C-alpha positions as CSV (number, residue, x, y, z in Angstrom):
1,M,115.8,82.1,104.2
2,Q,115.5,81.2,100.5
3,F,114.0,82.8,97.3
4,T,113.1,81.1,94.2
5,A,110.9,82.6,90.8
6,L,109.5,79.6,89.2
7,G,108.0,82.2,87.0
8,G,107.4,86.1,86.7
9,A,111.3,86.9,86.5
10,A,112.8,89.4,84.0
11,E,109.1,88.9,82.5
12,V,105.5,90.0,83.0
13,G,103.7,86.8,83.2
14,A,103.9,83.6,85.1
15,S,104.3,85.1,88.7
16,C,105.1,82.5,91.1
17,M,107.4,82.7,93.5
18,L,108.7,79.9,96.2
19,L,109.6,81.4,99.7
20,Q,111.1,79.0,101.8
21,I,111.3,80.3,105.2
22,A,111.1,79.2,109.5
23,D,111.1,75.8,107.6
24,K,107.6,76.6,105.7
25,N,107.3,76.3,102.2
26,I,105.2,79.4,100.9
27,L,104.0,80.0,97.4
28,L,103.3,83.6,96.1
29,D,100.8,83.5,93.1
30,A,100.8,80.9,90.8
31,G,100.0,82.6,87.3
32,I,100.2,81.9,83.7
33,R,101.5,83.7,80.5
34,V,98.2,84.8,78.9
35,N,99.7,85.1,75.4
36,R,101.0,81.4,75.2
37,R,99.1,78.1,75.1
38,G,100.1,74.8,77.1
39,D,102.9,73.9,79.0
40,E,104.8,77.1,77.6
41,S,102.5,79.4,79.8
42,L,102.8,77.8,82.9
43,P,105.5,78.7,85.6
44,D,108.4,75.8,86.3
45,L,105.9,73.3,88.1
46,N,108.7,70.8,88.2
47,K,111.0,73.0,89.6
48,L,108.9,73.4,92.4
49,E,108.3,69.7,92.9
50,E,112.3,69.2,92.7
51,L,112.7,72.0,95.6
52,I,110.1,70.9,97.8
53,G,108.5,67.7,97.1
54,D,105.0,67.2,98.9
55,D,105.7,69.7,101.3
56,L,103.8,72.9,100.1
57,H,102.3,74.5,103.3
58,L,100.9,77.8,102.0
59,V,99.8,79.3,99.1
60,L,99.3,83.7,99.2
61,V,97.6,85.2,96.2
62,S,98.0,88.9,95.7
63,H,94.9,89.3,93.3
64,A,93.1,87.8,90.7
65,H,94.7,88.4,87.5
66,L,95.5,85.6,85.2
67,D,99.4,86.0,85.4
68,H,99.1,85.5,89.2
69,T,96.6,82.9,89.3
70,G,96.0,80.8,86.3
71,A,98.1,77.9,87.3
72,L,96.6,77.5,90.5
73,P,94.4,74.5,89.4
74,L,97.5,72.8,88.7
75,I,98.8,73.7,92.4
76,L,95.6,72.1,94.2
77,K,96.0,69.1,91.8
78,R,99.4,68.4,92.9
79,Y,98.9,69.7,96.5
80,P,95.4,68.9,97.4
81,T,95.9,69.8,101.2
82,V,97.6,73.1,100.8
83,K,96.1,76.2,102.5
84,V,95.4,79.0,99.8
85,Y,94.6,82.5,101.1
86,C,93.3,85.9,99.3
87,T,90.7,88.8,99.6
88,L,87.2,88.6,99.2
89,P,87.3,90.5,96.2
90,T,89.8,88.5,94.4
91,K,87.9,85.1,95.2
92,R,84.8,86.3,93.5
93,I,86.7,87.6,90.6
94,L,88.9,84.7,90.2
95,E,86.0,82.5,89.8
96,I,85.1,83.9,86.8
97,L,88.6,84.6,85.3
98,L,89.3,80.8,85.7
99,E,86.0,79.7,84.3
100,D,86.3,81.8,81.3
101,T,89.9,80.5,80.7
102,V,88.5,76.7,81.1
103,R,86.0,77.7,78.0
104,I,88.7,79.5,76.1
105,M,90.9,76.3,76.4
106,E,88.1,73.8,75.4
107,Q,87.5,76.1,72.5
108,E,91.1,76.0,71.4
109,V,91.2,72.1,71.6
110,E,88.1,72.3,69.2
111,K,90.1,74.2,66.6
112,E,92.9,72.3,66.8
113,K,95.2,74.6,68.3
114,S,95.8,73.0,71.5
115,E,95.8,69.2,72.3
116,A,94.3,69.2,75.7
117,P,92.8,71.7,78.2
118,L,95.5,72.5,81.4
119,Y,92.8,72.1,83.6
120,N,88.9,71.7,83.6
121,R,86.0,72.7,85.7
122,E,85.8,70.4,88.4
123,M,89.7,71.7,88.8
124,V,88.6,75.2,89.0
125,E,85.5,74.5,91.3
126,R,88.3,73.0,93.6
127,V,90.1,76.2,93.7
128,I,87.1,78.3,94.6
129,W,86.3,75.7,97.4
130,V,89.9,75.8,98.9
131,L,90.2,79.5,98.9
132,Q,89.7,81.2,102.0
133,D,89.4,85.0,102.0
134,M,90.6,87.3,104.6
135,S,90.0,90.7,105.2
136,F,92.5,93.5,104.7
137,S,94.5,95.4,107.2
138,Q,94.8,92.7,109.9
139,W,97.3,90.2,111.0
140,F,96.3,86.7,111.0
141,Q,98.1,83.1,111.3
142,P,97.5,80.5,108.5
143,I,99.9,78.3,109.7
144,E,101.8,77.8,112.5
145,G,104.8,80.1,112.9
146,V,103.6,82.4,109.8
147,E,101.9,85.7,110.4
148,V,100.4,87.2,107.1
149,Y,98.9,90.7,106.7
150,F,96.7,92.1,103.3
151,H,97.5,95.9,102.9
152,P,95.7,97.3,100.1
153,A,97.8,97.5,97.4
154,G,95.6,99.7,94.4
155,H,95.7,98.0,91.2
156,V,92.5,96.4,91.1
157,M,89.6,95.7,93.5
158,G,90.9,93.3,96.3
159,A,94.8,93.5,95.3
160,A,97.1,93.1,98.2
161,C,100.6,93.7,99.3
162,I,101.4,90.6,101.0
163,F,103.3,91.1,104.6
164,I,104.6,88.0,106.1
165,K,106.1,87.7,109.7
166,T,108.0,84.7,110.7
167,A,110.8,84.1,113.7
168,E,113.3,83.7,110.9
169,G,112.3,87.4,109.1
170,T,110.1,89.5,107.7
171,V,108.8,89.6,104.0
172,A,106.8,92.1,101.9
173,Y,105.6,90.8,98.2
174,S,104.4,93.8,96.2
175,G,102.2,91.7,94.0
176,D,100.9,94.5,91.6
177,I,101.0,97.6,93.0
178,A,99.5,101.2,91.8
179,T,99.7,104.3,94.2
180,V,97.5,106.8,92.0
181,A,93.9,106.6,92.7
182,Q,91.6,105.3,89.8
183,R,87.9,105.4,90.1
184,T,87.2,101.9,91.1
185,V,90.0,101.4,93.4
186,S,92.3,103.9,95.8
187,G,95.9,104.3,95.6
188,M,98.2,102.1,97.6
189,E,99.1,104.1,100.8
190,S,102.6,104.0,102.4
191,A,103.4,100.9,104.5
192,D,106.0,102.7,106.7
193,F,104.6,100.6,109.6
194,F,106.2,97.3,108.3
195,Q,109.7,97.3,107.4
196,P,110.7,93.8,106.2
197,D,114.1,92.2,105.9
198,L,113.1,91.2,101.9
199,L,111.2,93.2,99.5
200,I,109.8,91.0,96.4
201,L,109.1,94.2,94.1
202,E,107.3,94.6,91.0
203,S,109.1,96.2,88.3
204,T,106.6,96.4,85.5
205,Y,107.5,100.0,84.8
206,G,110.9,100.5,86.5
207,D,111.9,102.1,83.8
208,G,109.1,104.7,82.9
209,I,107.6,107.8,84.3
210,H,103.8,107.9,84.0
211,A,101.9,110.8,82.1
212,N,99.6,112.6,84.4
213,R,96.6,110.3,84.9
214,K,93.9,112.8,84.8
215,T,95.2,114.3,81.8
216,E,95.5,111.2,79.8
217,E,91.9,110.4,80.7
218,Q,90.8,113.4,79.3
219,R,92.9,112.6,76.0
220,L,91.2,109.1,75.8
221,A,87.9,110.5,76.0
222,Q,88.3,113.6,73.8
223,A,89.9,111.1,71.0
224,I,86.8,108.9,71.2
225,A,84.5,112.0,70.7
226,Q,86.5,112.8,67.6
227,V,86.3,109.6,66.0
228,I,82.3,109.4,66.8
229,E,82.4,113.1,65.2
230,R,83.6,111.9,61.9
231,G,81.5,108.8,61.7
232,G,83.4,106.2,63.1
233,T,83.5,103.2,65.7
234,V,86.4,103.1,68.4
235,L,87.3,99.7,69.5
236,V,89.1,100.0,73.2
237,P,90.5,96.5,74.0
238,S,90.7,96.4,77.4
239,F,91.5,93.9,80.4
240,A,88.4,92.7,81.5
241,F,89.4,93.1,85.0
242,G,90.2,96.4,86.1
243,R,90.7,98.3,83.1
244,A,87.5,98.1,81.1
245,Q,85.5,99.2,84.4
246,E,87.7,102.3,84.2
247,I,87.1,103.2,80.7
248,I,83.2,102.6,81.2
249,L,83.3,104.8,84.1
250,I,85.7,107.4,82.5
251,L,83.2,107.7,79.5
252,K,80.3,108.1,81.7
253,G,81.8,110.8,83.6
254,S,83.0,112.7,80.7
255,I,79.7,112.9,79.1
256,L,77.8,113.2,82.4
257,S,80.2,116.5,82.8
258,G,79.4,117.8,79.3
259,V,83.1,117.2,78.2
260,I,82.1,115.2,75.6
261,P,78.7,114.8,73.8
262,K,76.6,111.5,74.4
263,F,77.2,108.2,72.0
264,P,76.4,104.5,72.4
265,I,78.8,102.3,74.4
266,F,78.8,98.5,74.0
267,V,80.7,96.0,76.2
268,D,81.4,92.4,75.3
269,G,83.6,89.7,76.4
270,M,84.2,88.8,79.7
271,V,83.9,92.3,80.6
272,R,79.9,91.6,81.1
273,A,80.7,89.2,83.8
274,I,83.1,91.2,85.8
275,C,81.1,94.3,85.8
276,D,78.0,92.2,87.0
277,A,80.5,91.2,89.8
278,Y,81.2,94.6,90.7
279,T,77.8,95.1,91.7
280,D,78.1,92.7,94.7
281,L,81.3,94.0,95.9
282,V,80.0,97.6,96.3
283,E,81.5,97.8,99.7
284,Y,85.0,97.7,98.3
285,L,84.3,100.6,95.9
286,P,86.0,104.3,96.6
287,E,83.3,106.1,98.5
288,K,83.0,108.6,96.1
289,L,81.9,106.0,93.9
290,R,79.5,104.3,96.5
291,N,78.0,107.9,97.3
292,W,77.2,108.3,93.4
293,M,75.2,105.0,93.1
294,K,73.5,106.2,96.3
295,N,72.6,109.4,95.2
296,S,72.0,108.7,91.6
297,Q,70.0,105.7,92.3
298,Q,71.9,104.0,88.9
299,L,73.7,100.9,88.7
300,L,77.6,101.4,88.2
301,F,77.9,100.2,84.9
302,W,74.5,99.5,83.1
303,N,72.4,102.5,83.8
304,R,68.8,103.4,82.6
305,P,68.7,105.6,80.0
306,Q,69.0,109.2,81.0
307,K,69.0,112.3,79.1
308,N,72.6,113.4,80.1
309,L,74.0,109.7,80.2
310,P,74.5,107.2,77.4
311,E,73.2,103.9,77.4
312,V,75.7,101.2,78.3
313,T,74.7,97.9,76.4
314,K,76.0,94.4,77.0
315,L,76.3,92.7,74.1
316,V,75.6,88.8,73.4
317,P,77.1,86.9,70.7
318,T,74.4,87.1,68.2
319,E,74.4,90.5,68.3
320,R,78.3,91.2,67.1
321,I,77.4,91.4,63.8
322,T,75.6,94.5,64.1
323,M,78.6,96.2,65.3
324,F,79.6,96.7,62.1
325,N,76.7,98.8,60.9
326,P,77.4,102.5,60.2
327,Q,76.2,103.8,63.3
328,P,79.1,105.7,65.3
329,K,79.8,104.1,68.8
330,C,82.4,102.9,71.1
331,I,83.2,98.8,71.8
332,I,84.8,98.1,75.2
333,S,86.1,94.4,74.7
334,S,88.6,91.8,76.3
335,S,90.9,91.2,75.6
336,G,93.5,94.0,76.2
337,M,96.4,93.0,74.3
338,L,94.0,91.4,71.0
339,S,95.4,87.9,72.3
340,G,91.7,86.3,72.5
341,G,88.5,87.3,73.3
342,P,85.9,89.0,70.7
343,S,88.4,92.4,70.3
344,V,90.2,90.1,68.1
345,Y,86.9,89.8,66.2
346,Y,86.0,93.2,66.0
347,A,89.6,94.5,65.3
348,R,90.0,92.5,62.1
349,V,86.8,94.3,60.7
350,L,87.3,97.8,62.2
351,A,91.1,98.1,61.5
352,T,90.6,98.1,57.7
353,D,88.3,101.6,57.7
354,P,90.3,104.8,58.0
355,K,87.5,106.1,59.8
356,N,87.7,103.7,62.7
357,A,90.4,103.8,65.5
358,I,91.6,101.3,67.8
359,F,92.6,102.9,71.3
360,L,95.0,100.7,73.2
361,T,95.4,101.6,77.4
362,G,97.4,99.0,79.1
363,Y,100.8,97.0,78.9
364,Q,101.0,95.2,75.7
365,D,103.4,91.9,76.1
366,E,106.6,92.1,73.7
367,E,104.8,88.9,71.8
368,S,101.3,90.3,72.0
369,P,99.2,91.4,68.3
370,G,98.6,94.7,70.4
371,R,102.5,95.4,70.9
372,K,102.4,94.6,67.0
373,L,99.8,96.9,66.3
374,M,101.8,99.9,68.4
375,E,104.7,99.6,65.9
376,L,102.9,99.6,62.4
377,Q,102.6,102.1,60.2
378,T,99.0,102.9,58.4
379,G,98.8,100.2,55.9
380,D,101.2,97.4,57.3
381,P,99.8,94.2,57.5
382,L,99.1,92.5,61.1
383,V,97.8,88.9,61.9
384,L,95.1,88.6,64.1
385,E,94.2,84.9,65.0
386,D,95.7,83.5,61.9
387,K,94.3,86.1,59.4
388,E,96.0,88.6,57.9
389,I,94.6,92.0,57.7
390,T,95.6,95.5,56.4
391,V,95.6,98.1,59.2
392,E,94.2,101.6,58.0
393,C,92.5,102.9,61.1
394,E,93.9,105.2,63.5
395,V,95.9,103.4,66.2
396,N,97.0,105.1,69.7
397,K,97.8,104.3,73.0
398,Y,96.8,106.1,76.3
399,N,98.7,105.6,79.5
400,L,96.0,104.4,82.2
401,S,98.6,102.0,83.9
402,A,97.2,100.5,86.9
403,H,100.8,99.7,87.9
404,A,103.3,102.4,89.7
405,D,105.9,103.4,87.8
406,Q,109.5,104.5,88.5
407,I,109.5,107.2,91.1
408,Q,106.3,105.5,93.1
409,L,108.1,102.4,93.0
410,C,111.4,104.0,94.6
411,Q,109.0,105.7,97.0
412,Q,107.7,102.7,98.3
413,V,111.1,101.1,98.8
414,S,111.9,104.2,100.7
415,Y,108.8,103.9,103.0
416,M,109.3,100.2,103.7
417,N,113.0,100.7,104.1
418,P,113.9,96.7,103.5
419,K,117.5,95.3,103.8
420,T,117.1,93.8,100.7
421,V,114.8,94.0,97.4
422,I,114.4,91.3,94.8
423,L,113.0,92.5,91.6
424,V,110.3,90.4,89.6
425,H,107.7,91.1,87.0
426,G,109.2,93.4,84.7
427,E,111.0,93.3,81.4
428,W,114.8,93.0,82.0
429,D,115.4,96.9,80.8
430,A,113.1,98.1,83.3
431,I,114.4,95.8,86.2
432,Q,117.9,97.1,85.6
433,T,116.8,100.5,85.3
434,L,115.0,100.2,88.6
435,R,118.3,98.4,90.0
436,R,120.5,101.1,89.4
437,K,118.1,103.7,91.3
438,L,117.9,101.6,94.3
439,V,121.5,99.9,94.4
440,L,123.3,102.8,96.5
441,K,120.9,102.1,99.6
442,H,119.8,98.4,99.1
443,I,120.9,95.2,98.4
444,V,119.2,94.6,95.0
445,W,118.9,91.2,93.2
446,P,117.3,90.9,89.7
447,A,115.9,87.4,89.9
448,Q,116.1,84.7,87.3
449,N,113.6,82.0,86.7
450,G,114.8,78.9,88.4
451,E,117.6,80.6,90.6
452,T,117.7,80.5,94.2
453,I,118.6,83.6,96.1
454,E,119.7,83.6,99.9
455,P,118.4,87.3,100.5
456,T,119.7,87.5,104.0
457,K,123.2,86.4,103.1
458,Q,125.7,88.8,101.6
459,P,126.1,88.6,98.0
460,E,129.4,87.2,96.4
461,W,129.1,90.4,94.1
462,I,128.8,93.3,96.9
463,S,132.1,94.4,99.0
464,N,132.2,94.8,102.4
465,Y,132.5,98.5,101.9
466,T,129.4,98.8,99.7
467,L,127.7,96.9,102.3
468,Q,128.8,99.0,105.3
469,K,127.5,102.1,103.2
470,I,124.0,100.4,102.4
471,E,123.3,99.2,106.0
472,A,124.4,102.9,107.4
473,E,122.1,104.5,104.8
474,Q,119.2,102.3,106.3
475,L,119.8,103.5,109.8
476,T,117.1,105.8,111.5
477,F,117.2,107.3,114.6
478,Y,114.8,108.8,116.4
479,G,114.8,111.6,119.1
480,T,113.5,114.5,120.9
481,L,114.1,118.2,120.2
482,E,114.2,120.7,123.4
483,T,114.5,124.5,123.4
484,D,115.0,127.1,125.8
485,D,116.0,130.9,125.7
486,E,119.5,130.4,125.0
487,S,119.7,127.1,123.0
488,I,118.4,124.2,121.4
489,T,118.9,120.3,122.3
490,F,118.8,117.5,120.2
491,R,119.0,114.2,122.1
492,F,119.3,110.9,120.8
493,D,120.0,107.3,122.2
494,K,123.5,106.2,122.5
495,T,122.9,103.7,120.1
496,L,123.8,106.4,117.5
497,L,127.4,106.0,118.7
498,S,127.9,102.6,117.2
499,S,126.3,103.4,113.4
500,A,129.3,103.6,111.1
501,Q,128.3,107.2,110.0
502,W,128.5,108.3,113.3
503,K,132.4,107.0,113.5
504,Q,133.2,108.0,110.3
505,F,131.6,111.5,110.5
506,F,131.3,112.8,114.0
507,E,133.6,110.7,116.2
508,G,136.0,113.0,118.4
509,Y,134.0,116.4,117.6
510,T,132.7,118.8,119.9
511,E,131.4,121.2,117.6
512,V,129.1,120.9,115.0
513,K,127.8,123.1,111.8
514,A,124.4,123.1,110.6
515,K,123.1,124.2,107.4
516,F,119.4,124.4,106.0
517,M,119.0,122.3,102.5
518,G,115.5,123.0,101.6
519,K,113.3,121.2,104.3
520,W,116.2,119.3,105.7
521,L,118.7,120.7,108.6
522,H,122.1,119.1,107.5
523,V,124.5,118.6,110.5
524,R,128.4,118.2,110.2
525,G,131.0,117.7,112.9
526,L,133.7,120.6,112.7
527,G,137.8,120.5,112.9
528,P,139.8,122.9,114.7
529,D,140.2,125.1,112.1
530,E,136.9,125.3,110.9
531,G,134.9,126.9,113.6
532,P,133.5,130.3,114.0
533,D,135.5,133.2,114.0
534,E,136.0,134.6,117.6
């Protein structure tokens, strides 16, 4: 078994992982760096060709975000016969995202910001034609000798944690995961039924602990209401898929429950098309949201005007200029990092007025304008698409992350109990912090782009003693508990006797001592001088 990160290692972007297992070459995602242009945005496709030549057997897609899918048209161009699988929501949303990506690349050519688009509409159509959608929570065999299972991963609609079984070993690829429930997608449930040899794990927030989700939602809604009350306009730059839909529903819910007053909400950019697509994917929404739609007879996002509900309006380009009128309002628009889309157009005007506000709600790449905005002081300059402005508006960040934090990531590792963990999809500090949390119980590799790892072999940097400790930590033994009037008997299979920890702590002992520590009953062997007094 071999693993090579072609992109997405020690970074957030261009996720593209080559897994070579059971004589098969399997690609896990094929994304781009959304804040870069041209070849710099791509994973190392030359390295892919160097490693496998023409023999790519399978592509598995975790979810539709472009940092996991934006290079798929180039993969299909180079490997036209390869099989590609994802979930149905991912396929539906991906078509919208890739078509919009082509449109943006064509515009950049017109503005002379790039020489040529990376791909065209015909190449996108080829991707959608080839993509085969599979249901969640069932095993299927896409190619001979390989079984695959899509486990709901939270994060966004359609996102899957991918489980792979082969004769050579088992692998889990997390994709992007979120364990806390959101309005449009349930949180990832534990996957303790699948305990892989290798877990490839995202590390976006490997060094962070999220604030309470409900509290952050309330903070955001109330902050927007305060700006509206003082006569300002709020811009919420949002990821078009996932985050924008959450924010619309947070505001509608807060207004409906009377927490904040009613105000107009406008939606622009690719957010509009994604919201419309959700209407065709209602069966993938959480039950609570489906019931609300059924009982209220309202559309999910574009509701008919009612006394207690705001009107949510889809903007078209010709209406954008009207958003600078003095009417207080909230604008939700892509992109979430202010790296493109209508949000940049709005920010360049709204940011210069202290009555207004720009509220960020998601991950901001180190090089993104959104990250730079977060680090500025009032009155500092900011460059947005080659235009310098002075930031006078209120700026704040709210943690509505759709990624698991450090504690939640560690919990998922404990459920799956893998022999080896490879950390990807995170900045270096986040990866190293998470690695230190996991390294006492697992072999943990911090992946580097272009580096090939053999995860089932003992690393040169780990001692035999440490390896034995890790293997002992991973062992779990199940038995039975029997009680009668005089005693309690624990019965285990004799395989327990072969474990290193049994030999170290229990071999040769005939008496034991048990002590409760919280909910755990700790047992240790007693030496000849440690027994109870007669």
